[in-house]
N, C-alpha and C positions, 0 to 999 in steps of 0.2 A: 852362455849358450853352448851347448854341446855340438860336436861335429855332426852327429846324427840329426839334431834339430835343424842345423843350418842346411844340411843336405835336403831334408824334407821341405824346408821353406823354399829352396831354390828349384827343386825338381817337382814339387807338387803345388804348394800354395801360390807362389808367385807365378808359376807357369799357368795355372788355371785362371788366375786373376788377369793375366795378360791376354788370355784367350776367351774371356767371358762373353765377348760380343762376336763370337765366331760367325763368319769366317774372317772378320777383321781382327787384327792383333793390335793391342795397345803398345805402340812402338816405344814409348817412354819407359814403361815397366819392363818390356822385353829387353831393351838396351841395358837397363840396370841389372836385370837378371843375368844376362849373358856376361857382363863384366864381372859380376860376382862369381858366376860359374867358372870363368877362366881363372880367377884367383883361387877358387876352391880347388880346382884341378892342379894348379901350381903348388898349392899347399900339400895336396896328396902326393905330389911328386917330389916334395922336399925343397921346392924352389921359392916358397913364400912362407911367411909366418901366419898362423891362424888369426892373430889379432888384426892383420891387415884386412880381413874380411868384414870386421865389425861395422865400419861405416856403411857398407852396402847392406849388411844384414839389418841394421837399424832402420834404414830407409824402406827396404822391402817389407819388413815386419810391420812397420807403421801403415804402409799402404794396404797391406792385407787386412790388418785390424780395422782400419777405417772402412774398407769395402764390406767386411762382415757386418759392421755396425750399421752401415747404410742399408744393406739388404734386409737385416733384421727390422730396421725402422720402416722400410718400405712395406714389408710383409705385414707388419703390425698395423699400418695405416691404410692398407688396401680396403678395409671394410668401410 
């Protein structure tokens, strides 16, 4: 995964997923996202390796994908 794709996941996809039930925030997803963001910023500052992000990215990417699949399934079965 490229740095740009990781940034998009953290700043867009996972952020929106954590806030999908606004005004409530999904604390579990938001905690994972914030931890990954901290590591992402450390990588940008040269204080961490990009590979250290991958465990967080895999978890968040899976949650985003499952959420998308669920929404698609719900929309399909609304009728």
